GULUM-916959 format. One line per field, with one value per residue: y, z negated, x of N, C-alpha, C in turn; residue in three letters; residue number from 1. Coordinates in steps of 0.001 Angstrom, whole numbers, plus 500000, padded with zeros to 6 digits. Layout:
n_yy <- (Y  ...)
n_zz <- (Z  ...)
n_xx <- (X  ...)
ca_yy <- (Y  ...)
ca_zz <- (Z  ...)
ca_xx <- (X  ...)
c_yy <- (Y  ...)
c_zz <- (Z  ...)
c_xx <- (X  ...)
residuo <- (ALA  ...)
num <- (NUM  ...)
END
This chain:
n_yy <- (789113  791417  790608  788640  790064  791608  789645  788624  790887  791100  788778  789322  791380  790036  788399  786977  788888  788748  788229  788112  787370  787928  787114  787909  787112  788083  787748  789183  789385  791456  791608  793584  794340  796838  797582  798101  801152  803365  806559  808342  811400  812879  815602  818579  820504  823883  827299  830626  834136  837450  841027  844427  847167  845581  843876  841340  839688  839522  838175  836023  834876  833285  829886  826725  823661  821319  818015  814820  811571  809880  811776  814781  818189  820653  823546  826466  828880  832365  835225  838207  841799  844931  847506  850403  851605  852049  852735  851859  848404  845289  841735  838425  834985  831742  828155  825054  821747  819178  815894  813037  810107  807099  804849  801915  801886  801354  803050  803008  801325  802260  801081  800842  799039  799218  801606  804815  807385  810035  813592  814066  811994  809811  807475  804771  802536  799029  797238  795309  792177  790709  789600  789723  788769  787193  785670  783711  781962  778947  779799  782343  784214  786664  787178  789362  790118  792385  793608  794408  797554  799467  797854  796627  795509  794605  794017  792898  792782  792025  792470  791837  792575  791849  792735  791785)
n_zz <- (073662  072948  070487  071280  072676  070597  068891  070547  070752  068081  067878  069560  068098  065848  066671  066270  065991  068329  068860  070201  068355  067855  066134  065547  064280  063714  063078  062908  063099  063390  063892  063849  064833  065073  067865  068377  069729  072133  073484  075926  077127  079817  079821  081674  083287  082452  083356  082705  083218  082245  082058  081846  083722  085165  087880  090289  091774  095140  096150  094438  092425  089408  088683  089047  090046  092318  091274  091883  092727  089731  087948  085867  086619  087153  085892  087750  087370  087541  089117  087718  087453  085758  086466  086264  085240  081904  080918  078856  078558  078899  078646  079271  079538  079909  079541  079546  079426  081124  080859  082003  083955  082432  083519  085356  084644  085724  087059  088967  089049  086981  084569  081951  081080  078711  076086  077040  075922  075863  075816  074432  072387  071114  068689  067386  064708  064731  063525  060465  059939  057541  054963  056443  057257  058337  057931  058772  057342  057622  056822  057648  056130  055654  055141  054373  054410  053431  055371  056120  056696  059487  060324  060785  059606  060520  059702  060665  060376  061962  062176  064108  065154  067359  068676  070773)
n_xx <- (498048  499391  500331  502087  504065  505004  506045  508032  509707  510505  511926  514102  515298  516076  518060  521304  524363  527056  530497  533825  536616  539990  542903  546174  549366  552681  556156  559356  562946  565761  569185  572092  575391  577675  579761  583289  584559  586022  586658  588230  589441  590938  593086  593496  596153  597019  597539  598402  598752  599364  599496  600736  602039  603735  605210  604954  607624  608596  606282  605964  604013  603412  602270  600566  602026  600971  600181  601786  600796  600246  601051  601048  600088  602658  604464  604987  607029  606656  608299  609002  609014  609606  607386  607540  610417  611527  609038  606228  605291  603493  603522  602578  602852  601659  601600  600069  600722  599112  597569  599253  598612  599239  601819  601026  598375  595169  592505  590605  588380  586919  587287  589517  592312  593922  593865  594732  597026  595587  594792  592375  590811  588406  587682  585855  585364  584601  581696  581348  580333  580118  578070  575770  572516  569468  566339  563432  560861  558792  556302  556220  557494  559902  563429  566028  569498  571900  574651  578116  579878  578670  576543  573175  570001  566821  563522  560278  556764  553781  550346  547615  544380  541813  538743  536220)
ca_yy <- (789574  792375  789845  787907  791040  791992  788502  788573  792018  790760  787736  789988  792141  789110  787586  787291  789579  787809  788904  787311  787970  787319  787598  787478  787464  787815  788206  789181  789905  791866  791859  794317  794680  797810  797246  799147  801890  804508  807396  809188  812403  813388  817056  819147  821530  825262  828336  831974  835237  838762  842085  845761  847757  844439  843543  840055  839924  838814  837300  834822  834864  831942  829040  825290  822873  820153  816765  813726  810282  809918  812759  815997  819377  821312  825003  827195  830185  833503  836166  839487  842951  846053  848399  851714  851418  852944  852903  850744  847298  844069  840576  837138  833859  830510  826915  823851  820561  818228  814473  812178  808763  806191  803905  800606  802036  801438  803626  803035  800607  802882  800339  800965  797858  799637  803009  805721  808443  811301  814723  814058  810594  809522  806035  804346  801153  798090  796840  794098  791427  790355  788636  790074  787593  787354  784401  783661  780574  778437  780554  783694  785107  787021  787507  790105  790312  793478  793276  795415  798826  799371  796801  796906  794384  795139  793013  793464  791904  792678  791827  792451  792064  792314  792390  792036)
ca_zz <- (074465  072126  069463  071930  072924  069298  068429  071402  070321  066780  068150  070078  067015  064851  067250  065603  066782  068792  069307  070190  067463  067949  065080  065819  063283  064184  062223  063644  062434  064328  063240  064762  064387  066029  068513  068364  070995  072295  074649  076158  078172  080322  079857  082808  083028  082597  083456  082746  083141  082172  081670  082424  084167  085625  089292  090621  092804  096435  096312  093630  091239  088813  088806  088868  091206  092405  090874  092856  092098  088452  087050  085600  087314  086464  085951  088675  086726  088457  088950  087457  087100  085193  087564  086019  084236  080762  080434  078055  079342  078160  079521  078625  080462  079116  080276  078777  080287  081034  080668  083152  083799  082139  084602  085210  084296  086883  086695  090148  088765  085843  083360  081617  080312  077372  075886  077219  074925  076462  074894  073646  072204  069986  068469  066256  064311  064875  062288  059789  059646  056121  054629  057209  057588  058372  058162  058713  057043  058353  056401  058204  055158  056107  054145  054976  053552  053947  055833  055848  057407  060911  060607  060385  059614  060588  059664  061050  060336  062693  062137  065156  065264  068567  068711  072107)
ca_xx <- (499159  500094  501028  503177  505125  505554  506834  509219  510538  511091  512896  515288  515933  516590  519130  522581  525394  528073  531723  535045  537606  541310  543807  547539  550371  554045  557244  560624  564135  566810  570463  572971  576745  578210  581029  584310  584514  586916  586413  589395  589262  592215  593112  594209  597168  596533  598558  597840  599700  598718  600417  600553  603299  604534  605031  605576  608650  608591  605119  606095  603154  603504  601087  600728  602444  600083  600830  601843  600491  599545  601654  600275  600598  603768  604443  605845  607179  606744  609411  608339  609854  608859  607026  608146  611470  611489  607666  605713  604749  603143  603615  602305  602760  601508  601398  599753  600883  598006  597867  599557  598063  600359  602123  600387  596969  594294  591216  589735  587135  586247  587619  590926  592703  594333  593523  595871  597158  595181  594680  591149  590426  587525  587617  585035  585639  583494  581051  581817  579116  580070  577017  574568  571703  568023  565654  561972  560503  557625  555117  556325  558125  561247  564434  567132  570660  572726  575997  579127  579770  578373  575563  571795  569066  565469  562477  558985  555592  552691  549034  546801  543013  541132  537327  535649)
c_yy <- (790529  791648  789111  788844  791440  790870  788384  789694  791725  789681  788332  790736  791206  788254  787960  787998  788571  788601  787905  788040  787186  787937  787025  787978  787169  788435  788152  789802  790268  792215  792511  794584  795609  797344  798405  799851  803029  805258  808354  810136  812971  814912  817536  820175  822914  826213  829682  832992  836531  839792  843419  846353  846655  844189  842178  840263  839004  837777  836057  834967  833447  831154  827593  824650  821604  818878  815771  812428  810456  810939  813953  817149  819991  822807  825520  828611  831283  834337  837549  840562  844028  847059  849760  851555  852461  853168  851676  849655  846176  842910  839306  836084  832593  829326  825796  822677  819601  816810  813797  810836  807825  805189  802557  800687  802191  801978  803636  802340  801254  802176  800436  799799  798168  801144  803896  806809  809783  812355  814731  812617  810472  808014  805755  802876  800299  797751  795561  793333  791084  789309  788958  788820  787969  786023  784617  782211  780189  779140  781984  784695  785385  787377  788183  790275  791360  792979  794373  796693  798581  798252  797292  795628  794985  793980  793651  792393  792671  791822  792563  791780  792694  791822  792785  791863)
c_zz <- (073673  071063  070069  072220  071628  068756  069242  071028  069001  066948  068679  068980  065991  065386  066599  066559  067157  069287  069288  069340  067609  066883  065344  064717  063877  063227  063041  062801  063515  063529  064254  064090  065460  066584  068343  069717  070970  073550  074777  077316  078547  080420  081025  082380  083230  082631  083439  082608  083063  081758  082271  082669  084565  087092  089526  091847  093991  096553  095460  092318  090699  088991  088542  090177  091194  092041  092035  092119  090806  087482  086848  086403  086482  086689  086983  088106  087779  088187  088853  087126  086510  086317  087412  084882  083130  080219  079632  078978  078392  079153  078709  079708  079614  080021  079287  079733  080051  080860  081996  082905  083554  083266  084307  084847  085569  086431  087867  089897  087646  084534  083142  080706  078895  077280  076061  076144  075583  075387  074022  073556  070960  069871  067255  065982  064523  063515  061735  059332  058163  055864  055347  057605  057610  058684  058119  058441  057776  057967  056930  057254  055605  054927  054868  053959  054199  054347  055445  056639  058885  061276  060243  060489  059562  060605  059971  060947  060990  062561  063122  065217  066488  068528  070078  072081)
c_xx <- (500030  500908  502221  504351  505813  506456  508122  510204  511223  512171  514199  516029  516568  517732  520464  523551  526473  529279  532872  536071  538907  542197  545197  548458  551742  555051  558522  561725  565144  568056  571395  574308  577322  579552  582009  584266  585519  586529  587590  589104  590618  592126  593952  595242  596553  597721  597844  598963  598908  599764  600027  601937  604284  604195  605661  606450  608459  607469  605135  605317  603195  602223  601406  601170  601610  600835  600895  601572  599723  600129  600719  600879  601725  603688  605438  605950  607320  607995  608788  609370  608964  608624  607695  609139  611337  610091  607254  605169  604334  603175  603371  602156  602643  601202  601104  599832  599729  598502  598183  598884  599238  600576  601484  598920  596152  592950  590248  588401  586348  586528  589124  591290  593152  594128  594749  595871  596848  594974  593452  590652  589556  587401  586743  585318  584398  582910  581644  580576  579008  579012  575711  573804  570232  567386  564146  561610  559211  556329  555154  556948  559553  562139  565590  568252  571555  574106  576969  578859  579479  577414  574170  570974  567669  564492  561140  557908  554442  551443  548146  545438  542370  539698  536789  534172)
residuo <- (MET  LYS  LYS  ALA  LEU  MET  ALA  PHE  GLY  MET  LEU  LEU  MET  ALA  ALA  PRO  ALA  HIS  ALA  ASP  ILE  THR  HIS  LYS  LEU  SER  THR  SER  VAL  GLN  LEU  THR  VAL  ASP  ALA  ALA  ALA  SER  GLN  ALA  THR  ARG  LEU  GLY  SER  THR  TYR  SER  VAL  SER  GLY  SER  ASN  ILE  THR  PHE  ALA  SER  GLY  ASP  LEU  GLY  GLY  LEU  THR  ALA  PRO  SER  GLY  SER  SER  ALA  ALA  THR  MET  ASN  ALA  GLY  THR  TYR  THR  GLN  THR  THR  ALA  GLY  SER  ALA  PHE  SER  PHE  SER  GLU  SER  PHE  ASN  ALA  GLY  ASP  ALA  ILE  PRO  SER  GLY  THR  THR  VAL  SER  SER  GLY  VAL  VAL  GLY  SER  LEU  PRO  ALA  PHE  GLY  ASN  VAL  THR  THR  THR  ALA  GLY  GLY  VAL  ALA  GLY  SER  LEU  ALA  GLY  THR  ILE  ASP  SER  ALA  GLY  VAL  MET  SER  LEU  THR  ALA  GLY  GLY  ALA  GLY  THR  SER  ALA  THR  GLY  GLN  PHE  VAL  SER  GLU  ILE  THR  ILE  LYS)
num <- (1  2  3  4  5  6  7  8  9  10  11  12  13  14  15  16  17  18  19  20  21  22  23  24  25  26  27  28  29  30  31  32  33  34  35  36  37  38  39  40  41  42  43  44  45  46  47  48  49  50  51  52  53  54  55  56  57  58  59  60  61  62  63  64  65  66  67  68  69  70  71  72  73  74  75  76  77  78  79  80  81  82  83  84  85  86  87  88  89  90  91  92  93  94  95  96  97  98  99  100  101  102  103  104  105  106  107  108  109  110  111  112  113  114  115  116  117  118  119  120  121  122  123  124  125  126  127  128  129  130  131  132  133  134  135  136  137  138  139  140  141  142  143  144  145  146  147  148  149  150  151  152  153  154  155  156  157  158  159  160  161  162  163  164)
END
């Protein structure tokens, strides 16, 4: 009996290891050409006034007049007088006209058909594909060819081994 148990134990120890092994290989190429883009920001109108020994006459402090339609706000100049005649005074009044929306421009949908000439515009040129290329042959070998400005070519090879 002892010999039979010992033989059975040896049989278990001598059994071959068993595992499922999966090996995956993949190759990919990604080619990108940047698109041209513009971003325009409409600037608002500003008005400021400051001074000392100055009084605004008859409640007429300068400011902005609300725009109508697609126009920009306009300046409403104030009427000021020196508070104490013959005394020192300082006075400064400034106005920056904001951007009006060009006629025929529709912005209700968030898409502008043509780029308006607003106060703050950033434009980037589109990429040039040139000789940009990428290939993968039947053996999984990839080949990348550089393109012009604003392009990128990315190649990737992945080897994955899974043991269960």
